[in-house]
N, C-alpha and C positions, 0 to 999 in steps of 0.2 A: 368490459375489456378496455375501453378508452381510459378509464381511471388507472388501470394497471399499466397501460402504455405510457401515460403521463408520468406516473411514478418512476418507471424505468428510465424515461428520458431525463428526469431530474437527477436520478442517481448518476447517470452518465455525464450530464451537462448541467450542474446546479446553477440556477439563475433566479433573480428576483426574490420576492418575499417567500415564494414556495421553496426555493433553494435554501434560504436561511432557516426556514422552519424544519426542512428535512435534515439539514446539517446538524441541528440541535438534537433532533430525534435519533439520528444515527450515532451521535456521540454516546447517547444513553445505551442504545442497543449494542454498540461495539465496545463497551467499556471493558468487558472481560477479555475478548480477543486482543484488544489493544494492550492491556497490561501484560498478557502472556507474550505477545510478539515483542514488545519493547524489552521485557525481561530476557527473552532469548537472545536479543541482539547484544547483550552484555557490553554496554558502552563503557569505555575506559576514559579517564580524565585526559583532556587535550585532543581527543579524536575529532576528526571531521565526519559529521553524521548527516545523512540525507534522509528526509522523509519525502518520498516520491508519491505525489498525490496526497498532499498534506491535509486537504480539506480544511476544517475549522481550526486546525492547529492543536487538537487535543493530544495527539501523540507527542508533538514537540514540547508541549507544556509538561507532559509526564517526563520526557527526557531531561528537561531543564532541572527538575527536582532530583534527578538521579546522580547528578555530578556535573562538573564543568566540562563542557565540550563545545565545539564549534558547530552550531546547528544550522541547517539549511532546509527550507521547505519549498517544494515546487508544486504548483497546481495551475491548471489552465483556466480555472473559474475565478474571475475578479471578486465575486461574492464570497467565495470560500477564503480567498486571500485576505479580504477585509476582516472577516471573522477571525482568521488566524492572527492577524496583526494585533487585534484587540486581546486575544487570549495569550499570546506569547510576550507582549509588552516589550518588544525590542530585543528579546533574548535570542531571536533567530533571524537569519537572512531569508526573506521570502521573495520568490521569483515566479513570475507568470511564464508558463511554458508548456509545450507539448511533452508528454511523458515518453513519446516515441522519438523525441529529439531534445533531450535534456540540455538546458542552457548551462552546461558545466564542461570543463576541460577533461581530457582523459586522465584517469588514474589519480584523482584528487580526493577520493572519498574512502574513509576507513570502514564505515558501516552504513548500510542503506536499508530502509524500511519500505515495504510495499504492502500497505494495509488495505485490503478490499479494493485493489486497483487492477489486478491481473484479469478480472472479468472483461476488461475493455481493451486488452492487448489484441493485436491482429494476428493472423495466422502465419505471418513471417516472424513473429515474436520480437518485434522491434523494441518493445518496452523492456523486455528482459535483456535484450542485447545492449540497450542503453545502460541499464543498471550494471551489467558486466563491464562495459566500457569505462564508466566513471570510477569504478572501484580500483584502488591500488592493488598491486600484486599481494596476495594474502588477505585482502579485504573481504568482508562478508556481507551477505544480505539475508534478510528475513522477510518472507512473504506470507500473509494470511489470506485465505479464501474460505468461504463456507463450502462444505462438501456438497457435491452435486446431488447426492441422495436427499439432502435437506432442501436445496434450492428448487428442485423440480416441483415441490409442493407449493411454491410461491407463484402467484399468478403473474407478477410483473416479468418473470423470466421468459414468459411466452412471447414477449414483444421482440425477442431475438437480439437484444442489445448486450446480453450478458453471455460470456463464454463460461461454461461450467466445467468443474474439475473434480475428478476423483484423485486418489493419491498417485496413481500411475500417470494420470494426465498432467498433474502439477510437476512431477518429476521430469516427464518428457519435455515440458515447456522450459524448464530450467536448463536441461541439457541442450535443447535447440537454441537457447539464448547464449550458449558459450561456456556454461559451467561443466566441469568434468564430472562424469557419473559418480566417481568415488569421493567427490567433494560435496555431495548433496545428501541431505537427510530430510525426509518428510514425515511429520508426526500428525496423527489424528488426535484431535482434542474434543472434549465435551464442553460446549459453551453453555447449554442448558440441557434439560432432560430430552428435549426434542430437536435441538440444533447441534449438529456435528460440524467441526471445522478442521481445516488442514493448515499446518504451519510448515513451510519449507525453509530450510536453512542451507545456504550454499556459500562456498568460499572460492574466490578467484585464485587461480594458480599463479605461482611465482613467475 
């Protein structure tokens, strides 16, 4: 159980050599969800795009190749930001900050990505509220989480650091964060034969 708890803590707060190793491993494990989520974000040229909880910068690097956009990544882990700096090579602005208090002004983002980060949101939904705050009217966000039915089989979730979601739970979190019910769509996706995921798409009202 101690190993599982240590793994859960590194997922929540990557640090040191273990954080770097885990970041690389998660890039491999999350490659398919990342491609699906970035694709669903449908970034257009010239847009201001936020990767909230950018980790190693894998999604930012993917966005970079999809067309010219103004890219910003926020993460609270210095280790992850160092890895992201190396991966994006100056193509993105990288900021250290708390996802529940994003270091960005209101209404400046056209599109926001939240890849495997909503597990760590609190029950006041401050992270989702921050995503809603920084989006422009009409702006959109895409969030990916692994389905709770899959994650319950993973020992590290028993450490209590991960909030688990089914489709209704993800939808409820987006509504609680400020998005209108009719502006939300949640899709269940197959990541592998044994792993199911959820992609939530929400648009801020005018």
